[in-house]
C-alpha angles and dihedrals in degrees: 000000000000128000117242115235107222096175136357105306094353121108138187104227097167130122134254117223102198095172107047109115102166128046110181092318094321113118110232099192093168096043120237144248131232103213121207127171136213121205117198110209136118084296109041109220134195116203112207126330135229141255110302094249091057095053095110092049090055094044091051090054092048090049089055087066107029142346102281089224087069092068108118102181137024121200118204110196094174135019099214110121096243086068102030105030092099094050099098093050093044092050090046089055100044102033135294093239094060105123117241109203117208142148121281090259088044089060089055096044098041090049089051090052101041107016123232099301091100122074098242117180123189121221126202125239107278094013118145132218121199116222093181110267091013135057130211118206121195129215125188112235101179117195095014075137112313127029090251098055120128140168123234116208121198100210103196094047094037092229122149116206097202104183110209095349118101092011134131134200096242134131118188144126091277124088103178138049093244090058095055104025122187092349089083095059098079088054091049090049093049089050092051094045095049102036110021105028094099091048094052095114091053093045089052089056091047092052090051089051091047092050090049091056091058092213111178105232121194097165136019116204112192123188093246132046132346126356121243109231105133098055111357091166090066096068091043091052091045091052088052089055093047091049089062088068091212112160128219101263096224101039122107131171125205106203120187152133127218138203103197100006095265095111086042090055089050090051092052092051092047090051089050091052092049091048092049088061092053100263125140097237128178132183117221118191109208090212089063105025119066115238092241092054090048090051090050089055092043092052095082099024118115094210133029120193114193125197131190134171114227113257120182091341091306147071125307106258098243091051092049089049092051094047091050091050092046094048091058090057091057098225117207140184095034138124119221146186138178136221143162149157121250143183109212117333102027103193098147102086091050091048091049091050091050091053094047091047088049088061088058092249116152108255106213099178138030112251112282118222131185121186116231115321116005110245124198092285092047092050091050091051089054092047091051089045088058092046093052092049089051091051090051088053093057 
């Protein structure tokens, strides 16, 4: 395999994972990439590595440019194993004394992962490293999305190596934003919603800091997905918008699962009631929609209405799974309500409402329950339930 030159003397030597379909509960329907970059200068530098099982793919790409043993420095922007898993084998191949530069927290975390057999060296926020004709400058970016994360900025080429920020889980024939256009944005949004949503306040602060530095940026190279060279400012500006966590005022999601279609019938009536009041409402059945796609839709919804049938005095498993996943993302600025069909005890809607309220969402209705199959009266109560939620959204 050949390395891809992305700028004069700078190469993408990362790996493409065409087959990954699950990433910690996140559905990666288009696969992913683990980007790593090689800079040819007086000091030859490798920025990040790849998952351990893709080590040989990366080494083959490096070897298409230079003898890997000529690498002088390794930069680790992020400890997570999809970017550092290959480190031990790479260091073994090129020399155990090769310095691996990382943040102060990176030193702690990388040592915890790999022991002290690798020559880790911590850099301070803003510190510079001369590569010869070029200079790398490092910026701490804690919690984007691990405490050790940092950016590396190549000053002379105006390239920002942004680790997990501005990435997407996407594998395709394209390498740059100008080759794929707007089609990449849904992947970027899904990535932000599922991985970075809970860190939005910190990302907002980082963007303020980044703007204050007035760094000229001609290319952004994240650790996943395509590289932003045509309009790198666009993804930065979009992140700034997403960090505001402002929902679309007329968007509501009705999220549910159903055992015998009764909760599904309730969901359809609730959607109809929301729509009748002018809302853009959409049902999402958790049996057919992956949790990470539902979260992506929920990210900018103003209201989420969650329905569960009662199973064994509790929540239906898919609904419990979704609520656990959503809770971890710390959603804000949303209204919520709960509903569900039941046979005899009917605890689920109340349990759903308790979980949504526990996330500090604004509960706009008491839980709605319908026993067994909704009759005409039951359907009308669901329709009016949807209408009242829509009125609360206005």
